C-alpha positions as CSV (number, residue, x, y, z in Angstrom):
1,M,56.8,148.9,274.2
2,K,59.5,151.4,273.6
3,I,57.9,153.6,270.9
4,L,59.6,156.4,268.9
5,L,57.2,159.1,267.7
6,T,58.3,161.5,265.1
7,G,56.5,164.8,264.7
8,G,55.6,164.7,268.4
9,S,55.3,168.5,268.5
10,G,52.8,168.7,265.6
11,M,49.0,168.5,265.9
12,V,48.8,164.8,265.3
13,G,51.9,164.0,267.4
14,R,50.6,166.1,270.4
15,N,47.2,164.4,270.3
16,I,49.0,161.0,270.2
17,R,51.0,162.0,273.2
18,D,47.9,163.3,275.0
19,H,46.0,160.1,274.6
20,V,45.6,157.9,277.7
21,T,47.3,155.0,276.0
22,A,50.6,156.9,275.7
23,D,51.3,156.4,279.4
24,R,51.3,152.6,279.0
25,H,54.4,152.7,276.8
26,D,57.9,154.2,276.9
27,L,57.1,156.9,274.4
28,I,60.1,158.8,273.0
29,A,59.1,162.0,271.1
30,P,62.3,164.0,270.2
31,R,62.0,167.6,269.1
32,S,63.6,168.6,265.8
33,A,66.5,170.2,267.7
34,E,67.2,166.7,269.1
35,L,66.6,164.7,266.0
36,D,66.8,166.3,262.5
37,L,64.9,163.9,260.3
38,T,66.3,165.5,257.2
39,D,69.8,164.3,258.2
40,S,70.1,160.6,257.3
41,A,73.2,160.0,259.4
42,A,71.6,161.6,262.5
43,S,68.5,159.6,262.0
44,E,70.5,156.3,261.7
45,A,72.5,157.2,264.8
46,Y,69.4,158.1,266.9
47,I,67.4,155.0,266.1
48,A,70.5,152.7,266.5
49,R,71.0,154.3,270.0
50,T,67.4,154.2,271.2
51,K,66.4,150.8,269.7
52,P,62.6,151.3,269.6
53,D,60.2,148.4,269.3
54,L,58.0,150.4,267.0
55,I,58.1,153.8,265.2
56,I,55.1,156.0,264.6
57,H,56.2,158.4,261.8
58,A,53.9,161.4,262.1
59,A,56.5,164.1,261.2
60,G,56.1,166.2,258.2
61,R,56.0,169.7,256.7
62,V,52.3,170.4,256.4
63,G,50.1,173.3,255.2
64,G,47.1,174.3,253.2
65,I,46.8,175.1,249.5
66,Q,48.4,178.6,250.0
67,A,51.5,177.2,251.7
68,N,51.9,174.3,249.2
69,V,51.6,176.5,246.2
70,A,54.1,179.0,247.6
71,D,56.8,176.5,248.3
72,P,56.4,173.2,246.3
73,V,60.2,172.5,246.5
74,G,60.2,172.6,250.3
75,F,57.1,170.5,250.7
76,L,58.5,167.8,248.3
77,V,62.1,167.7,249.5
78,D,61.6,168.1,253.3
79,N,58.9,165.4,253.4
80,L,60.8,163.2,251.0
81,D,63.9,163.3,253.2
82,M,62.1,162.7,256.4
83,G,60.2,159.7,255.1
84,R,63.2,158.1,253.4
85,N,65.5,158.7,256.4
86,I,63.2,157.3,259.1
87,V,62.3,154.2,257.1
88,M,65.8,153.4,256.0
89,A,67.2,154.0,259.4
90,A,64.6,151.8,261.0
91,R,65.4,149.1,258.4
92,K,69.1,149.3,259.1
93,A,68.6,149.0,262.8
94,G,66.1,146.1,262.4
95,V,63.2,147.9,264.0
96,P,60.4,145.3,263.7
97,R,57.4,147.6,263.3
98,L,56.8,151.0,261.7
99,L,53.5,152.8,261.4
100,N,53.7,155.5,258.7
101,I,51.1,158.3,258.7
102,G,50.3,159.2,255.1
103,S,47.8,161.6,253.7
104,S,44.7,161.5,251.5
105,C,46.6,163.9,249.2
106,M,48.3,160.7,248.0
107,Y,45.2,159.9,245.9
108,P,44.9,160.9,242.2
109,R,42.8,163.9,241.5
110,A,40.5,162.0,239.2
111,A,40.2,158.8,241.4
112,P,36.5,157.9,242.0
113,N,35.2,158.6,245.5
114,P,35.2,157.1,248.0
115,L,38.9,156.7,247.6
116,E,40.1,153.1,247.8
117,E,43.6,152.2,248.9
118,S,44.2,150.5,245.6
119,S,43.8,153.8,243.8
120,V,47.2,155.1,245.0
121,L,49.6,155.6,242.0
122,T,46.9,155.1,239.4
123,G,46.7,158.7,238.1
124,E,47.8,162.3,238.1
125,L,48.0,164.0,241.5
126,E,46.2,167.3,242.5
127,P,48.6,170.1,241.3
128,T,48.0,172.4,244.3
129,N,49.8,169.9,246.7
130,E,51.6,167.6,244.3
131,G,55.0,167.9,246.0
132,Y,53.7,167.0,249.4
133,A,51.7,164.1,247.9
134,L,54.6,162.7,246.0
135,A,56.7,162.6,249.1
136,K,53.9,160.8,251.0
137,V,53.4,158.3,248.2
138,M,57.1,157.5,248.1
139,T,57.3,156.9,251.8
140,A,54.3,154.6,251.8
141,R,55.7,152.7,248.8
142,L,59.1,152.4,250.5
143,C,57.4,150.8,253.5
144,D,55.8,148.3,251.2
145,Y,59.1,147.4,249.6
146,V,60.8,147.0,253.0
147,S,58.0,144.7,254.2
148,Q,58.1,142.6,251.0
149,S,61.9,142.2,250.9
150,T,62.4,141.7,254.6
151,P,59.5,139.6,256.0
152,E,60.6,140.0,259.6
153,L,60.0,143.8,259.3
154,A,56.3,145.0,259.2
155,Y,56.1,148.6,257.9
156,K,52.6,149.8,257.4
157,T,50.8,153.0,256.4
158,L,47.6,154.7,257.6
159,I,46.1,157.3,255.3
160,P,44.0,159.8,257.3
161,C,41.4,162.1,255.8
162,N,41.8,165.8,256.6
163,I,42.4,166.4,260.3
164,F,41.6,169.3,262.6
165,G,41.5,169.9,266.3
166,I,43.4,170.7,269.5
167,H,46.9,171.9,268.8
168,D,46.0,173.0,265.2
169,K,47.7,175.8,263.3
170,Y,45.6,179.0,262.6
171,D,48.1,181.1,260.8
172,P,46.6,181.7,257.3
173,A,50.0,181.1,255.7
174,V,50.1,177.5,256.8
175,S,46.6,176.5,258.1
176,H,44.3,174.0,256.6
177,L,40.6,174.6,255.8
178,L,38.8,174.2,259.1
179,P,41.2,176.1,261.4
180,A,41.3,178.8,258.7
181,I,37.5,179.0,258.8
182,I,37.5,179.2,262.6
183,R,40.0,182.0,262.6
184,K,38.1,184.0,259.8
185,V,34.7,183.6,261.4
186,D,36.0,184.4,264.9
187,Q,37.6,187.6,263.6
188,A,34.4,188.6,261.8
189,K,32.4,188.1,265.0
190,R,34.8,189.9,267.2
191,S,35.2,192.9,264.8
192,G,31.6,193.2,263.9
193,V,32.1,192.3,260.2
194,D,29.0,191.0,258.5
195,S,30.5,189.0,255.7
196,V,33.3,186.4,255.2
197,E,35.0,185.4,252.0
198,I,35.0,181.8,250.7
199,W,37.5,180.6,248.1
200,G,35.7,179.3,245.0
201,D,32.0,178.4,245.0
202,G,32.2,176.4,248.2
203,E,30.8,173.3,246.6
204,A,34.0,171.2,246.8
205,R,33.6,168.5,249.3
206,R,36.0,167.5,252.1
207,E,36.1,165.0,254.9
208,F,37.5,166.1,258.3
209,M,38.3,164.0,261.4
210,F,38.9,165.3,264.9
211,A,42.6,164.9,265.8
212,T,41.7,163.3,269.1
213,D,39.8,160.6,267.2
214,L,42.8,160.0,264.9
215,A,45.1,159.6,267.9
216,D,42.7,156.9,269.2
217,G,42.7,155.2,265.8
218,I,46.5,155.2,265.7
219,W,46.8,153.7,269.2
220,T,44.3,151.1,268.2
221,A,46.4,150.3,265.2
222,V,49.5,150.0,267.4
223,A,47.7,147.6,269.8
224,R,46.4,145.4,267.0
225,F,49.3,146.0,264.6
226,D,49.5,142.4,263.3
227,E,45.8,142.7,262.2
228,L,46.3,145.9,260.3
229,P,46.5,145.9,256.5
230,G,49.7,147.1,254.8
231,M,47.9,150.3,253.8
232,M,44.6,151.5,255.3
233,N,42.5,154.6,255.2
234,I,41.3,156.2,258.4
235,G,38.4,158.5,258.1
236,V,34.8,159.3,259.2
237,G,33.1,157.9,256.1
238,K,31.2,161.1,255.4
239,D,32.1,164.4,253.7
240,H,30.6,167.9,253.6
241,S,30.8,170.9,251.2
242,I,33.1,173.7,252.1
243,N,30.0,175.9,252.4
244,D,28.7,173.3,255.0
245,Y,31.9,173.7,257.1
246,Y,31.6,177.5,257.1
247,A,28.0,177.2,258.1
248,A,28.9,174.8,260.9
249,V,31.6,177.0,262.3
250,A,29.3,180.0,262.2
251,R,26.6,178.0,264.0
252,V,29.0,176.9,266.7
253,I,30.6,180.3,267.2
254,G,27.3,182.2,267.0
255,W,28.1,184.5,264.0
256,N,25.1,185.4,261.8
257,G,26.8,187.1,258.9
258,T,26.8,186.2,255.2
259,F,29.4,184.5,252.9
260,I,30.9,185.9,249.7
261,H,32.5,183.6,247.1
262,D,35.7,184.5,245.3
263,L,35.6,182.4,242.2
264,S,39.1,183.4,241.1
265,K,40.8,181.5,244.0
266,P,42.0,177.8,243.7
267,V,39.9,175.2,245.5
268,G,41.9,171.9,244.9
269,M,40.1,168.6,244.3
270,K,36.3,168.7,243.9
271,Q,35.9,165.8,246.4
272,K,38.2,163.9,248.7
273,L,36.3,161.2,250.6
274,V,38.3,158.1,251.7
275,S,36.8,154.7,251.7
276,V,36.4,153.2,255.2
277,R,35.7,149.7,254.0
278,L,38.9,148.3,255.4
279,Q,38.7,150.4,258.5
280,Q,35.3,149.1,259.3
281,A,36.5,145.5,258.8
282,F,39.4,146.3,261.1
283,G,36.8,147.4,263.7
284,W,37.4,151.0,264.5
285,M,35.4,154.2,263.8
286,P,35.7,157.8,265.1
287,Q,33.2,158.9,267.8
288,T,33.2,162.7,268.0
289,P,30.4,164.6,266.1
290,L,31.4,167.5,263.9
291,D,29.8,170.3,265.8
292,E,31.3,169.0,269.1
293,A,34.7,168.7,267.6
294,I,34.5,172.3,266.2
295,A,33.3,173.6,269.6
296,I,36.3,171.9,271.4
297,T,38.7,173.2,268.8
298,Y,37.3,176.7,268.9
299,S,37.6,176.8,272.7
300,H,41.2,175.8,272.3
301,F,41.7,178.5,269.7
302,R,40.2,181.2,271.9
303,A,42.3,180.1,274.9
304,L,45.5,180.4,272.8
305,N,44.4,183.9,271.6
306,D,43.3,185.1,275.1
307,A,46.7,184.0,276.5
308,T,48.7,186.0,273.9
309,E,46.6,189.1,273.7
310,E,47.9,192.0,275.9
311,P,45.6,192.9,278.7
312,K,43.8,196.2,278.3
313,S,44.8,199.0,280.6
C-alpha cells in the first residue's frame, strides 16, 4: 500500500519507520517543513496529490506534566488543528482507511481502572494535561463520525498507554516520566550524587510500553485493519508505581543512591492502566520485558550523549 505517516520524525513515527514491515509498503513520511498539518489548505493539497491508501496519524505536540502545564493553549490548539486537518483532508480526498493514534490521556481522571474504551467522554479530564487530552478526544470522535456518516471510509483509533524507548526525548522541559527518570539517574551516577528527587510520594501508578512494541502493534493493526475495532486500547496490561520505575532504572543503570520525595509537586492521575480486553481478543500483545526495554533505551540515551559531548583534551 501507499501509506502516509504523519509525525514520522517523532518517537512513535521513527519506530514505525524502523520496523521491518515498513519496507513492504510505499511509506511517505513528510517532515513538518514539507507538510504543515496545522495548515488545512496545505493538508488538503498534500493528501489530494499523494493519494494514499491509508494514513497513520501519529503526529502531535507532546510533552510531560511540566510542558502541558506551561502551555495548555499550545497543546490544545496545535493538536486540535493537526487532528482536524488530517481527518477532514483524508475525508475530502476519499482516503479509504485512517489509523489515528490517540492517548490514554483521553480517559476521565476518575474513570475506574483498567480503563475501558467505553469510558471516553464520561467524565472530567485530568487538569494537568486537559488541553492535549481534549484535542485527542476530538480527533477520535471525528474519526467515529466520518466512519458512521460515510460507510466506505474506515477511520479508527488506537489508544496507547504511556510510551518510551528509542528516539525518546530527554529534555526535562518536554520529556515524559521514564526518559526523565533515565536522565536524572544517569546524571546522579555520573556526577557521584547520592540522592534523586521524585515528584510526589511516588505511589501513583503508570503503564509504559516500549515504543518498538507499539510500532509492531500498529503494523499489525494496519495488516488486519478490517478486524480492528473502531477504538481500541494498546497496552501491556500491567502497571507499576513511579517508585518502581525509579528503582528499575537505578537497577539497570547500576546506581545505588536514595530517593527523596517532593510532596509539593503535581503528580497527575493516581492510576492510568488501560484495559487490554479488546486487544487480547484482537490477538496481539507486546513482547519486550520492562528491564530489557529500559536497558535498550538507556544505551540509546548514552549513545546520543556521547556523540554530543565534546572530547576531552
